[in-house]
C-alpha positions as CSV (number, residue, x, y, z in Angstrom):
1,M,-47.5,-1.0,-7.4
2,I,-45.0,-2.5,-5.8
3,S,-45.4,-1.2,-1.5
4,I,-42.5,1.0,-0.6
5,N,-41.4,-2.1,1.6
6,S,-40.8,-4.5,-1.0
7,L,-38.6,-1.9,-2.9
8,I,-37.0,-1.3,0.4
9,V,-36.2,-5.1,1.2
10,R,-35.2,-5.8,-2.4
11,A,-32.3,-2.5,-1.9
12,I,-31.1,-4.0,1.3
13,L,-30.8,-8.0,-0.1
14,A,-29.4,-6.1,-3.4
15,Y,-27.0,-4.5,-0.7
16,R,-25.8,-8.0,1.0
17,S,-25.8,-9.9,-2.6
18,G,-23.5,-7.1,-4.2
19,R,-20.9,-7.3,-0.9
20,F,-19.9,-10.6,-2.2
21,V,-20.0,-10.1,-6.0
22,S,-16.1,-10.2,-7.4
23,I,-14.1,-7.2,-7.5
24,P,-13.1,-7.3,-11.6
25,S,-9.2,-7.3,-12.0
26,T,-7.1,-4.0,-12.1
27,S,-3.7,-4.4,-13.4
28,Q,-0.6,-3.4,-11.0
29,S,0.9,-0.1,-11.4
30,E,2.0,2.7,-10.3
31,S,-0.5,5.5,-11.8
32,G,1.0,8.8,-13.9
33,C,4.7,9.2,-14.2
34,T,6.2,5.7,-12.7
35,S,10.3,4.8,-11.5
36,A,10.1,2.7,-14.6
37,D,9.3,5.5,-16.8
38,I,11.9,7.4,-15.4
39,H,14.6,5.1,-15.4
40,N,13.7,3.8,-18.9
41,L,13.9,7.6,-20.6
42,A,17.6,8.2,-17.8
43,R,19.1,4.7,-19.6
44,Q,18.2,6.2,-23.1
45,T,19.7,9.5,-22.3
46,L,22.1,9.3,-19.4
47,S,25.9,8.7,-18.6
48,S,25.7,5.6,-15.9
49,Q,27.1,8.3,-13.8
50,D,24.2,10.9,-15.0
51,F,22.0,8.1,-14.8
52,M,22.8,7.0,-10.8
53,S,22.3,10.3,-9.6
54,C,19.4,10.7,-11.3
55,Q,17.6,7.0,-9.9
56,S,19.1,8.5,-6.0
57,I,17.4,11.5,-6.6
58,I,14.3,9.1,-7.5
59,E,14.4,7.1,-4.8
60,I,14.4,9.7,-1.6
61,I,11.9,10.7,-3.1
62,S,10.1,7.5,-3.1
63,V,10.9,7.4,0.7
64,A,9.5,11.0,1.2
65,K,6.2,9.7,-0.3
66,N,6.8,6.2,2.1
67,L,6.9,8.9,4.6
68,L,4.0,10.8,3.2
69,A,2.3,7.8,3.7
70,Q,2.7,7.0,7.2
71,K,1.5,10.8,7.9
72,L,5.0,11.9,9.1
73,F,4.5,15.0,7.6
74,D,7.4,17.2,8.5
75,D,10.3,14.1,8.2
76,A,8.5,13.5,4.2
77,A,8.4,17.4,4.1
78,E,12.5,17.3,5.0
79,T,13.2,14.1,2.6
80,L,11.7,16.7,-0.1
81,K,14.4,18.8,0.7
82,K,17.3,16.6,0.4
83,A,16.3,15.6,-3.0
84,A,16.3,19.0,-4.2
85,I,19.8,19.3,-2.1
86,S,20.7,16.5,-4.1
87,L,19.6,17.7,-6.9
88,D,21.4,20.7,-6.7
89,N,24.6,19.3,-6.2
90,N,24.4,16.7,-9.3
91,P,23.6,18.4,-12.3
92,L,22.0,16.6,-14.9
93,A,21.1,16.8,-18.4
94,K,18.1,19.8,-18.7
95,N,15.2,17.5,-19.7
96,L,16.2,15.5,-16.5
97,E,16.4,18.0,-14.3
98,I,13.0,19.3,-15.0
99,L,11.6,15.8,-14.7
100,C,13.1,16.2,-11.2
101,L,11.8,19.5,-10.4
102,F,8.6,18.2,-11.4
103,L,8.8,15.1,-8.9
104,I,9.1,16.9,-6.3
105,S,6.7,19.8,-6.7
106,H,4.0,16.9,-7.6
107,S,5.3,15.8,-3.7
108,E,4.8,18.6,-2.6
109,V,1.4,19.3,-3.6
110,E,0.4,16.3,-1.8
111,L,2.4,16.9,1.4
112,D,0.1,20.8,1.2
113,F,-3.1,18.5,0.4
114,Q,-2.5,16.1,3.3
115,T,-1.8,19.2,5.8
116,G,-4.4,21.4,4.8
117,N,-1.9,23.8,3.5
118,F,-3.7,25.0,0.5
119,E,-1.9,28.0,0.3
120,S,1.3,26.6,-0.4
121,L,-0.2,23.6,-2.6
122,M,-1.6,26.2,-5.2
123,E,1.5,28.0,-5.7
124,N,3.3,24.0,-5.9
125,L,0.6,23.4,-8.3
126,K,2.2,26.5,-10.6
127,K,5.4,24.7,-10.0
128,T,4.3,21.0,-11.1
129,T,2.6,22.9,-14.0
130,K,5.3,24.9,-15.4
131,H,7.7,22.1,-15.0
132,G,5.3,19.5,-17.0
133,V,4.0,22.0,-19.9
134,D,7.6,22.2,-20.5
135,L,8.6,18.5,-20.4
136,E,5.8,17.4,-22.8
137,Q,6.1,20.3,-25.2
138,N,10.4,20.6,-25.1
139,H,11.5,17.2,-24.3
140,D,8.8,15.3,-25.6
141,Y,7.3,13.6,-22.0
142,Q,4.6,13.5,-23.2
143,S,3.5,10.5,-20.3
144,L,3.4,13.7,-18.0
145,H,0.0,14.5,-19.5
146,F,-1.5,12.1,-17.2
147,T,0.0,13.1,-14.3
148,R,-0.6,17.2,-14.9
149,L,-4.0,15.2,-15.3
150,E,-4.5,13.7,-11.6
151,Q,-3.1,17.0,-10.1
152,I,-6.5,18.1,-11.9
153,H,-8.0,15.5,-9.0
154,L,-6.0,16.9,-6.0
155,W,-7.6,20.2,-7.1
156,I,-10.4,19.5,-7.0
157,C,-10.3,18.1,-3.4
158,A,-8.1,20.9,-2.1
159,L,-11.1,23.1,-3.8
160,A,-14.3,20.7,-1.5
161,N,-12.0,21.3,1.4
162,A,-11.6,24.4,1.3
163,G,-15.3,25.1,1.3
164,K,-15.6,25.6,-2.4
165,T,-17.5,23.1,-3.2
166,E,-19.5,24.3,-6.1
167,D,-16.0,25.5,-8.2
168,A,-14.7,21.9,-7.1
169,I,-17.6,20.0,-9.0
170,L,-17.7,22.5,-12.0
171,L,-13.9,21.3,-12.4
172,A,-14.2,18.2,-11.8
173,N,-17.4,18.4,-14.6
174,E,-14.9,20.4,-17.3
175,T,-12.1,17.5,-16.6
176,L,-14.4,14.7,-17.1
177,E,-15.5,15.6,-20.3
178,Y,-11.3,16.7,-21.1
179,I,-11.2,13.3,-20.2
180,N,-13.4,12.2,-22.4
181,L,-13.2,13.6,-25.4
182,N,-16.1,15.9,-25.3
183,S,-14.3,19.0,-24.7
184,E,-10.6,20.9,-25.2
185,N,-9.7,22.6,-22.6
186,I,-9.6,23.1,-18.3
187,S,-10.3,26.2,-17.1
188,T,-7.6,25.6,-14.7
189,G,-3.8,25.4,-15.6
190,K,-2.9,25.6,-19.4
191,G,-1.1,23.3,-21.9
192,W,-4.2,21.6,-22.2
193,N,-3.9,19.4,-25.9
194,L,-7.0,17.7,-26.9
195,K,-3.9,14.8,-29.0
196,Q,-2.4,14.6,-26.0
197,V,-5.7,13.0,-24.3
198,K,-5.8,10.6,-26.9
199,K,-2.4,9.6,-26.1
200,I,-3.0,8.2,-23.2
201,P,-3.6,4.6,-22.4
202,A,-7.9,4.1,-22.3
203,V,-7.0,2.1,-18.9
204,L,-5.5,5.4,-17.0
205,R,-8.2,7.6,-18.5
206,D,-10.5,5.4,-16.9
207,A,-9.1,5.1,-14.0
208,L,-9.1,9.1,-13.7
209,S,-12.6,8.9,-15.0
210,A,-13.8,6.8,-11.9
211,Q,-11.7,8.9,-9.3
212,I,-13.1,12.4,-10.7
213,A,-16.5,10.6,-10.7
214,S,-16.1,9.4,-7.3
215,R,-14.8,12.0,-5.4
216,A,-17.6,14.6,-7.2
217,A,-20.2,12.0,-6.1
218,L,-18.6,12.3,-2.4
219,I,-18.2,15.9,-2.2
220,I,-22.1,15.8,-3.3
221,S,-22.8,13.8,-0.6
222,R,-21.7,15.4,2.5
223,Q,-23.6,17.8,1.7
224,A,-27.4,19.0,3.2
225,P,-30.3,18.4,1.7
226,E,-31.0,21.0,-0.5
227,G,-27.4,21.8,-1.4
228,A,-26.8,18.8,-2.7
229,T,-29.2,19.0,-5.5
230,A,-27.9,22.9,-6.4
231,L,-24.4,20.8,-6.8
232,F,-26.3,17.8,-8.5
233,N,-28.0,19.9,-11.1
234,K,-24.4,21.4,-12.6
235,F,-21.9,17.6,-12.4
236,T,-23.9,17.1,-15.9
237,V,-21.2,15.1,-17.3
238,W,-22.7,11.5,-15.9
239,R,-25.1,11.3,-18.7
240,I,-22.0,10.5,-20.8
241,F,-21.3,7.4,-19.4
242,E,-24.7,5.7,-20.6
243,K,-22.8,3.3,-23.2
244,H,-19.4,3.6,-21.9
245,T,-18.4,-0.1,-21.2
246,G,-16.5,0.1,-18.0
247,L,-17.7,2.9,-16.0
248,N,-21.7,3.0,-17.5
249,E,-22.4,2.7,-13.5
250,I,-21.7,6.3,-13.5
251,Y,-24.6,6.8,-15.5
252,L,-26.7,4.4,-13.5
253,W,-25.1,6.8,-10.5
254,G,-26.4,9.8,-12.2
255,R,-29.6,8.6,-12.7
256,A,-29.9,7.2,-8.9
257,E,-29.6,10.4,-7.5
258,K,-31.5,12.5,-9.9
259,A,-34.1,10.2,-8.3
260,Y,-33.1,10.9,-4.5
261,T,-32.3,14.6,-5.0
262,E,-35.7,14.9,-6.7
263,K,-37.0,13.2,-3.5
264,D,-38.3,10.7,-5.9
265,Y,-37.7,7.6,-4.0
266,R,-39.4,5.2,-5.8
267,E,-37.3,5.5,-8.8
268,F,-34.3,6.0,-6.6
269,L,-34.7,2.6,-5.0
270,S,-35.3,0.7,-8.0
271,I,-32.5,2.3,-9.7
272,C,-30.3,1.6,-6.1
273,T,-31.4,-2.2,-6.2
274,E,-30.1,-2.5,-10.1
275,L,-26.7,-0.9,-9.0
276,L,-25.9,-2.4,-5.9
277,A,-26.9,-5.5,-7.1
278,E,-24.1,-5.4,-9.7
279,G,-21.6,-4.8,-6.6
280,R,-18.4,-2.6,-6.6
281,K,-16.9,-2.2,-10.0
282,E,-14.4,0.7,-10.8
283,T,-15.4,3.4,-8.6
284,L,-16.4,4.5,-5.6
285,L,-20.6,4.8,-6.0
286,W,-21.6,1.5,-5.0
287,D,-20.5,2.9,-1.3
288,I,-22.7,6.2,-2.2
289,T,-25.0,4.9,-3.0
290,V,-25.6,2.5,0.4
291,L,-24.7,5.4,2.0
292,N,-27.7,7.1,0.8
293,L,-30.4,3.9,0.5
294,C,-29.6,4.2,4.6
295,R,-30.3,7.7,4.2
296,C,-33.2,6.8,2.6
297,C,-34.2,4.0,5.0
298,Q,-33.8,6.7,7.8
299,I,-36.2,9.2,5.9
300,L,-39.3,6.4,4.8
301,R,-39.0,3.9,7.8
302,P,-36.5,4.9,10.4
303,D,-37.7,2.0,13.1
304,Q,-38.0,-0.5,11.0
305,T,-34.4,-0.4,9.1
306,R,-32.5,0.2,12.3
307,D,-31.2,-3.3,11.6
308,F,-29.6,-2.7,9.0
309,L,-28.0,0.9,9.2
310,I,-25.7,-0.9,11.8
311,E,-25.2,-4.0,9.8
312,V,-23.9,-1.1,6.9
313,S,-22.0,0.4,9.8
314,E,-20.2,-2.8,11.4
315,N,-19.7,-4.4,7.7
316,T,-17.8,-0.9,7.2
317,E,-15.7,-0.9,10.3
318,K,-14.7,-4.0,9.0
319,M,-13.2,-3.3,5.6
320,K,-9.2,-3.9,6.3
321,H,-6.6,-1.2,4.9
322,L,-4.0,-4.5,5.0
323,P,-5.1,-7.6,4.5
324,L,-4.1,-10.5,7.4
325,G,-0.6,-11.6,7.4
326,G,0.0,-9.9,3.6
327,Y,0.2,-6.2,2.1
328,A,-1.3,-4.4,-0.1
329,L,-0.1,-2.8,-4.2
330,P,-1.4,0.2,-5.8
331,T,-3.6,0.3,-8.7
332,P,-4.0,2.9,-11.2
333,I,-7.2,3.8,-9.0
334,C,-6.1,5.3,-5.7
335,Y,-8.7,3.2,-4.1
336,K,-8.4,0.3,-5.1
337,K,-5.9,-2.0,-3.8
338,I,-4.7,-5.5,-5.0
339,F,-4.5,-7.5,-1.5
340,V,-1.3,-10.2,-1.6
341,T,-0.8,-12.8,1.0
342,K,1.1,-16.0,0.5
343,E,-1.3,-18.1,-1.1
344,H,-3.1,-15.1,-3.4
345,S,-3.7,-12.0,-4.4
346,F,-6.9,-10.8,-4.9
347,P,-8.4,-7.2,-5.5
348,A,-10.2,-5.3,-2.9
349,F,-11.6,-1.4,-2.1
350,V,-9.8,0.8,1.1
351,L,-12.6,3.4,1.5
352,P,-11.5,7.4,2.0
353,E,-11.6,7.9,5.7
354,E,-14.5,10.4,4.4
355,L,-16.9,7.6,3.3
356,R,-15.4,5.2,5.6
357,T,-17.0,7.8,8.7
358,M,-19.7,8.7,6.9
359,L,-21.0,4.7,6.5
360,I,-20.3,3.8,10.3
361,H,-21.8,7.1,11.1
362,L,-24.6,5.8,10.3
363,G,-24.8,2.9,13.5
364,G,-25.6,5.7,15.3
365,T,-23.8,4.5,19.3
366,A,-21.1,6.7,20.1
367,A,-18.7,4.0,20.2
368,I,-19.6,3.3,16.0
369,I,-19.4,7.0,15.6
370,F,-16.4,7.9,16.8
371,G,-14.4,4.0,16.6
372,R,-14.4,1.5,18.6
373,K,-11.1,2.1,20.7
374,K,-8.7,-0.2,20.1
375,E,-8.1,-3.7,21.8
376,S,-5.7,-3.4,24.7
377,R,-2.5,-5.9,23.7
378,R,-3.0,-9.0,25.9
379,F,0.8,-9.7,26.2
380,H,3.6,-8.1,23.4
381,A,6.4,-10.2,21.9
382,Y,8.7,-9.7,18.7
383,N,10.3,-12.0,16.5
384,V,13.5,-11.2,15.3
385,G,14.8,-14.1,13.2
386,L,16.4,-13.5,10.0
387,P,14.0,-14.0,6.5
388,R,13.9,-17.8,5.8
389,S,13.5,-18.8,10.1
390,G,10.7,-19.3,10.9
391,C,8.5,-16.2,10.4
392,S,5.6,-16.8,9.0
393,S,5.2,-20.6,11.2
394,I,5.8,-18.0,14.5
395,M,2.3,-16.1,13.1
396,A,0.2,-18.5,12.4
397,L,1.2,-20.7,16.1
398,F,-0.1,-17.1,17.7
399,S,-2.9,-16.5,15.1
400,N,-5.2,-17.0,18.2
401,Y,-4.2,-13.8,19.3
402,N,-3.3,-10.7,17.0
403,S,-0.5,-11.3,14.7
404,V,0.2,-10.1,11.2
405,A,3.8,-11.7,9.1
406,E,5.8,-9.3,7.3
407,Y,3.1,-5.7,8.4
408,K,3.8,-3.3,6.7
409,E,6.7,-5.0,5.0
410,R,7.8,-2.9,1.9
411,E,7.3,0.0,3.9
412,S,9.4,-0.5,6.6
413,V,11.9,-2.5,4.2
414,E,12.3,0.8,2.6
415,L,12.8,2.9,5.2
416,I,15.1,0.7,6.6
417,T,17.2,0.9,3.5
418,A,17.0,4.5,3.5
419,W,17.9,4.5,7.2
420,K,21.3,2.4,6.2
421,D,22.0,4.9,3.1
422,G,22.2,8.2,4.6
423,V,18.5,9.3,3.6
424,I,16.9,9.5,6.5
425,S,17.7,9.8,10.2
426,R,17.7,7.1,13.2
427,D,15.2,9.5,14.6
428,T,13.1,9.6,11.7
429,L,12.9,5.4,11.1
430,H,12.2,5.6,15.0
431,R,9.6,7.9,14.7
432,Y,8.2,5.3,11.8
433,L,8.7,2.6,14.1
434,L,6.2,3.6,16.7
435,Y,3.7,4.7,13.7
436,R,3.8,1.3,13.0
437,H,3.6,-0.3,17.1
438,E,0.0,1.8,17.2
439,E,-1.4,1.4,14.2
440,G,-0.7,-2.8,13.7
441,N,-1.6,-3.0,17.6
442,L,0.0,-6.2,17.6
443,E,0.7,-8.6,20.1
444,M,2.7,-11.0,18.6
445,D,5.2,-8.9,15.8
446,P,6.9,-11.6,13.6
447,A,8.4,-9.9,11.5
448,S,11.9,-10.8,9.1
449,F,13.0,-7.9,9.4
450,N,12.4,-6.6,13.2
451,H,16.5,-7.8,13.7
452,F,17.2,-4.5,12.0
453,Y,16.1,-1.9,14.3
454,L,15.9,-4.2,17.9
455,D,18.0,-2.0,19.6
456,I,15.5,0.5,18.4
457,L,12.8,-1.6,19.9
458,L,14.8,-2.9,23.1
459,E,15.0,0.7,23.9
460,E,11.6,1.8,23.2
461,M,9.5,-1.1,24.3
462,P,10.1,-2.7,27.5
463,Q,8.0,-4.5,28.0
464,A,8.1,-6.4,25.5
465,K,9.6,-9.3,25.2
466,F,11.6,-11.2,22.2
467,I,11.0,-14.9,20.4
468,F,15.0,-15.1,18.4
469,T,14.4,-18.2,15.7
470,I,17.4,-19.0,13.8
471,R,18.3,-21.4,11.9
472,D,20.7,-23.8,10.5
473,C,23.5,-22.2,8.2
474,Y,22.7,-25.0,5.4
475,S,19.5,-25.0,4.9
476,W,18.9,-21.4,5.5
477,T,21.2,-20.1,2.8
478,N,19.5,-22.8,0.4
479,S,15.9,-22.0,1.3
480,F,17.1,-18.2,0.6
481,L,18.7,-19.1,-3.0
482,K,15.9,-20.6,-4.1
483,M,12.9,-18.0,-2.7
484,I,14.4,-14.9,-4.1
485,S,15.2,-16.9,-7.4
486,R,10.8,-17.6,-7.2
487,W,10.9,-13.8,-6.6
488,R,13.0,-12.5,-9.5
489,K,11.2,-15.3,-12.0
490,H,7.7,-14.3,-11.1
491,F,8.5,-11.0,-12.3
492,I,10.3,-12.1,-15.5
493,D,7.3,-14.2,-16.3
494,I,4.9,-10.7,-15.6
495,D,7.3,-8.6,-17.7
496,S,8.3,-6.1,-14.7
497,A,11.2,-5.1,-13.3
498,M,12.0,-6.2,-9.4
499,P,10.7,-3.2,-7.0
500,A,13.3,-1.0,-5.7
501,W,12.8,-2.0,-2.1
502,M,13.1,-5.7,-3.2
503,E,16.2,-4.8,-4.5
504,G,17.0,-2.6,-2.1
505,Y,16.5,-5.0,0.8
506,G,18.7,-7.9,-1.0
507,R,21.6,-4.9,-1.2
508,I,21.6,-4.8,2.8
509,L,22.2,-7.9,3.1
510,F,24.0,-9.3,1.0
511,G,25.7,-6.5,-1.3
512,E,25.7,-5.8,-4.5
513,Y,24.9,-8.7,-7.5
514,D,23.1,-9.2,-10.5
515,W,19.4,-9.8,-10.2
516,M,19.7,-12.0,-13.8
517,W,21.6,-14.1,-11.3
518,F,18.1,-15.3,-9.9
519,S,16.3,-15.5,-13.6
520,S,15.9,-19.7,-12.5
521,Y,17.8,-22.2,-10.4
522,D,19.9,-23.4,-13.7
523,A,20.6,-20.0,-14.1
524,L,21.9,-19.2,-10.2
525,K,24.2,-22.2,-10.4
526,P,27.4,-21.0,-11.6
527,H,26.8,-17.9,-9.1
528,L,27.1,-19.7,-6.0
529,D,31.2,-19.3,-5.9
530,V,30.0,-15.3,-5.0
531,L,26.8,-16.2,-3.5
532,V,27.3,-18.7,-1.0
533,E,29.7,-16.3,0.8
534,R,27.9,-13.3,0.7
535,F,24.9,-15.4,1.8
536,V,27.1,-17.4,5.5
537,K,29.0,-13.8,6.1
538,C,24.9,-12.8,6.5
539,W,23.8,-15.3,8.3
540,A,26.5,-14.9,10.8
541,E,26.9,-11.8,11.2
542,N,23.0,-10.8,12.0
543,N,22.7,-13.5,14.2
544,H,25.7,-12.7,16.1
545,R,24.3,-8.6,16.2
546,I,21.3,-9.7,17.1
547,L,22.5,-12.4,19.9
548,T,24.4,-10.1,21.0
549,L,21.9,-6.8,21.8
550,L,19.3,-9.5,23.2
551,P,19.1,-9.4,27.0
552,P,19.0,-13.3,28.3
553,E,16.5,-12.5,30.8
554,R,13.5,-10.7,27.8
555,S,14.5,-13.3,25.2
556,L,13.6,-17.1,23.9
557,V,15.8,-18.7,21.7
558,V,13.9,-21.2,19.0
559,L,15.6,-23.5,16.5
560,T,13.5,-22.7,13.5
561,S,13.6,-27.1,13.4
562,E,12.2,-26.9,16.5
563,I,9.3,-24.2,16.4
564,S,6.7,-27.1,15.9
565,T,7.8,-28.7,19.1
566,S,8.5,-25.2,21.7
567,Q,4.5,-24.5,22.1
568,Q,4.7,-25.1,25.6
569,K,8.4,-23.1,26.1
570,M,7.2,-20.1,24.2
571,A,3.8,-20.2,26.2
572,D,5.3,-20.4,29.2
573,Y,7.8,-17.2,28.2
574,I,5.1,-15.4,27.1
575,G,2.9,-16.0,29.4
576,I,-0.4,-17.6,28.3
577,S,-1.8,-21.1,28.4
578,V,-0.1,-23.6,25.7
579,D,-3.8,-24.9,24.5
580,T,-4.1,-20.9,22.9
581,I,-0.8,-21.8,20.5
582,T,-2.1,-23.7,17.5
583,E,-0.9,-26.5,16.2
584,H,-1.2,-24.9,12.8
585,H,2.6,-24.6,11.8
586,H,5.4,-24.4,9.3
587,I,2.9,-22.6,6.5
588,N,5.5,-21.3,4.0
589,V,7.0,-23.7,2.8
590,S,9.2,-23.4,0.2
591,P,7.1,-25.3,-3.2
592,D,9.9,-27.7,-4.4
593,S,12.5,-29.6,-2.7
594,E,15.4,-29.2,-4.8
595,N,19.2,-28.1,-2.7
596,I,19.9,-25.6,-5.1
597,L,23.9,-26.9,-2.8
598,E,23.9,-30.5,-4.0
599,N,27.0,-29.5,-5.7
600,F,28.5,-27.5,-4.0
601,D,31.4,-29.0,-2.5
602,R,29.5,-28.7,1.4
603,A,33.4,-29.1,3.2
604,R,34.2,-26.2,1.6
605,F,31.0,-25.2,2.6
606,N,31.4,-25.8,6.2
607,G,35.1,-24.1,5.3
608,I,33.0,-21.0,5.0
609,L,30.9,-21.1,7.7
610,G,34.0,-21.8,10.2
611,N,35.5,-18.2,9.1
612,Y,32.5,-16.8,9.9
613,M,31.1,-18.4,12.8
614,T,31.4,-16.8,16.6
615,P,31.6,-18.8,19.8
616,E,27.9,-17.2,20.4
617,I,26.5,-18.5,17.8
618,E,27.8,-22.3,18.5
619,K,26.9,-22.0,21.7
620,V,23.3,-20.2,21.7
621,L,22.7,-23.5,18.5
622,A,24.2,-25.9,21.2
623,V,22.3,-24.8,24.4
624,A,18.6,-24.2,22.1
625,T,18.5,-28.1,21.5
626,L,18.9,-29.1,25.4
């Protein structure tokens, strides 16, 4: 018989190897009722005027959800009220009116859940159910059946947080039976129908099954031993996943959990080793099994495994919510993201705070239990140049410090656009910027959208310094046109619409234009007459505004073309040793050398530039070269 010590060692080695197993790829998409779904329905049923009204309401709801994700709950609630007022003031076709009401109440449910207002959550769930059933049965909008099932997931969470853990587990059990076609009804809500479930794509049913099973396991894992055993005995649905090709890990976890709750630690360690060696897949059950492994180690060999518990704690603490210098895209599984950097994209898990805290707690020290205090900034500086003016290069030069390029780009751009469109107030944007400042804890903050709220930064961050990178207008225009074209082609290639935040970004910089102009370099060239004027105007007006706002004593101007030779100048200005600035720069290089403006008359370009050029820009370009 294999000794307990050997079984523990095997399980620990499985954990170490399983951490590095590649996470299966997941398609990028929002789960449930997406903006694309809504837009497609609206285009088919509404006049262009009604479509614009509907689109406007959907975008306001999207802003509210963004604020909710940044924990700006009061601002999110106020924005949802604006969406409801906009709906009242812009009558729509009946189906679209109900759809907007459904989406507003759906967002209110999420708000109630995050703020712990469970009484309001129950009322909003009833409203959402009413609107959802109406749309499904009377307007043939069947994709909402999945979105209503997502709300059952929220209801399970709410029940558990309210202390009704048994009710939560029973609801999770019957919902999983229903989603996997083993039951015809769910006791909560109405309008459930197996025919509707069968119409939900299997990938979405599996995504929701993974999340609900993970939630049930998490609820069980936070109970004392006797309570965990009682709850697990009521969660019998795990057995139906034995032959499931995509979610067999639920069955494997169920076997391990059964052995653990029955204190058959030999059996638990054997199954645990098998599960952990396979790595993370679609659920949180890998991490929850790690939690139980650590608890098993504490029971059987507490002294000998203490270092392992600290290892798990530290590894968990290193897991990031965002990749360095990149951003995260959603998938149908809420805790599984696609991390995107300049170089590549890859799937990654972002653990719920509750599970993350329990794993970090295993380390045992006060610093780990309560989370290590953020290191204080050694300096605080912003890069406030326009896009395509050296933001990524500044990030790379300061990579020995806490420097992340385009930190929270999507969230920030969406809220900047909402502010410019009058959807949110300057005060709301201000509160978001303070939240971003605290969350990022950046020393060098190189974001190409910082200039939009430069006045707020100057007012709110009196100790901050500002590096302003400015690029010559001709190469900037050429580079920006090519970048947008590459992004447009990318989304055409993957058969996807341009993300709304990107469209909004383009609009607030250059005004309205047809994105199909950018479908290729060749498609772009016939429209240069219009675009060059807009891009030159954008370059001149924004650079002039930045120069006008920046106090000379708090700012340093660096030409983009001279970034690579300005390390000493930047180090002296920031007050750090030049040896700490890297030689790694110019990392966001265009993948080709084509000149989009090659056939655009240079004299004409210079004439357009002369119409917008200001003495302030001319002076700084001359001084910066000295």
